[in-house]
C-alpha positions in Angstrom: 121.3 96.2 91.0 119.5 93.1 91.9 120.3 91.7 95.1 118.2 88.7 97.5 116.1 90.0 99.2 113.7 89.5 102.0 110.8 91.1 104.8 110.9 89.4 109.0 110.4 90.3 111.2 113.5 90.5 113.6 114.3 87.7 116.3 116.4 90.1 117.3 117.2 93.4 117.5 119.0 95.4 114.7 120.7 97.7 113.8 119.2 99.9 110.4 122.2 100.1 107.7 121.5 103.3 106.0 119.9 105.4 109.8 121.9 103.3 111.8 118.3 103.6 113.8 117.6 100.7 115.7 115.8 97.5 114.6 113.6 96.4 117.6 112.4 93.0 117.9 109.4 91.9 116.3 109.1 94.7 113.6 109.4 94.1 110.2 112.4 94.8 108.6 113.6 94.5 104.7 117.1 92.9 104.7 119.6 92.8 101.6 121.4 89.3 101.2 124.6 90.7 100.0 126.4 87.1 100.7 126.1 83.4 102.2 126.7 84.9 105.6 126.8 89.0 105.2 123.5 90.5 105.1 121.7 94.4 105.0 119.0 94.8 107.3 116.2 98.4 106.9 113.9 99.9 109.2 110.4 99.7 107.6 110.1 103.5 106.4 113.6 103.1 105.0 113.5 100.0 102.8 109.3 101.7 101.3 111.0 104.8 100.5 114.5 102.0 98.9 111.2 100.5 96.8 109.8 104.2 95.9 113.4 105.4 94.6 114.0 102.0 92.9 110.1 101.7 91.4 110.9 105.3 89.8 114.4 104.2 88.5 113.2 101.7 86.9 110.2 103.4 85.2 112.5 105.6 83.3 114.7 102.6 82.5 111.8 101.2 80.4 110.6 104.3 79.5 114.5 104.3 78.1 114.0 101.0 76.6 110.6 101.5 74.8 112.2 104.6 73.1 114.7 102.9 71.1 114.4 102.0 68.5 
């Protein structure tokens, strides 16, 4: 569930893993590190959508945990 993530400025052209759109050099993107030499890049728009969805899911988990005995 939790991986190492970072916000970076693309030093070279990258490709968004989700939308396959180009992330131009100099653009802000989110990078998820899947392993020591394996990373996935996401465009700023997709990253913001992912964060919003994660926030909603975490709110549901928190509500379920606080309702328990």
